[in-house]
N, C-alpha and C positions, 0 to 999 in steps of 0.2 A: 401649587403642586409642582414638584420637581420633575423635570423630564427625564425619563430613563434613557440612558445611552448604551448602545451596544459596544462591546470592546472593538478596538480597531482591527480590521481584517486586512490581510495582505494575501493577494493571489500569488500562488507559486506555480510556475511552469518551467522548472529548471532542466527538464530532460528533453532532449531533442525529440520532436514529434509529439510533444505534449501540449502544444499551444491550443488555447481554447477555441480559436476560430479555424483550426486545421481540419478540413473535411475528411482527411485520411486518418485522423487520429482514432486510436482504439477507444471505443466507448462512446463516441459522439459528443454531444453538447453538454459539457459540465467542466468544472475546474478539476485539475489533477490534484490540487491541494489548496487548502486555505489555512492561514495562520490567524488565530484569534487569541490575542494575548500571548500566553506561554504555551498554548495548545496548537498542535498542527494536526489537521484532519486530512488524511489521504483518502481519495476516492479508491474504489476497488481497483486493484492492480492484477493483471494477468501476466503470465510468464512470456511476454513478447520481447524481442530484441528492441532496444531504444530506437525510436524513429521509424519503426517498421510495423507491419501487421503479421510478422513471422514469429510463431511460437517456438520455444525451445523444443529440441528434437525428442526429449524424453520428459517424463513427469519430473524427475529430479532437476533437470535443466530448467524447466518452467518454474519450479519452486525457487531455485537459486536466482533466476532472473527477477522474480517478484521481489525478493529481499534486496538484491543489488540495486534495482531501480528505486525501490522505496528508500533505501539508504542514501542514494544520491539526492533525492528530493528533500529528505530531512536535513542532510548536511548543508544544503544551500541556505538553511535558516537556523543553523546553530544547534541542531540535534543530530542524532544518528539512530540507526536501527535499534540499538540497545536502549534507547529512550522511549520505545513504544510501550504503552501501558495497556492498550486494548487492541485486540484483533478480532474481526469477524471473518470467518473463512467459509467460502461457498464451494461445495464439492459436487461434481457430477457422479463420482464413484468414491465415496468416503472410505469404504473398506480397502480399496486398492491404493488410494492416494495418501491416506492418513499416515501409514508407517514411513513413507518417504518424507512427507512434511515434518513429521516428528523428529526424524533423524537430523534434518537440516536445522530445525528450530533449536534442538539441543546443542548444536554447534555454535549458534548465534547467541542464544540466551543462556549463558552458563550458570548463573545463579538466581536470576530474578525474571522468570518468564512473565509475559503479560497475561492479563485475564483474557480469556478466549471463548468464543462460541463457534461451533461448526454447524453449518446449515446445508442440508441436501437440496440440490436443485436439479432440474432436468437439462438445462443448457446454459452455457456461459459464452461470452463474446469470443469469437474466433474458434469456438469449440474447445476452449481451454479446459484442462482438468481441474483447475483451481483458480479462485479469485480471492484476494484478501484485501479488506479495507482496514486501516489502522488509525489509531490516535496516539500521538506522542506528546510528551511534555518537554519543552525546551529546558535544559538544565540551568540552574542559577549560575551567575558569573562570580562565584565565590573565589 
């Protein structure tokens, strides 16, 4: 019987303050991202300034920080924010946050938005308005 092998994984911690063993890290004990084959899985990202536990001052700033931080993590491994194929968004107030998120998403994903699911929750880390986890596919080197 042939042994099944998992695809190689590469732990990604490219953003200052995102080290796995950093006790001050937003979110606690988990990897910020893992690459498995051509897929990059980003843990939930809140709109905090890199290396801090300080949220953006407005919901729009939090949304932009989420996408900026995710883009930096993805670029470290050959992808970018526009290579995201799946997003799961967690809202504490979807009615208020959705229009702001949608405005920014339309600026980023001009022609091919990722599949998405929005989930209402009662609380997020740092009392953030929004948290987004993402899956991206690394483009082929054609």
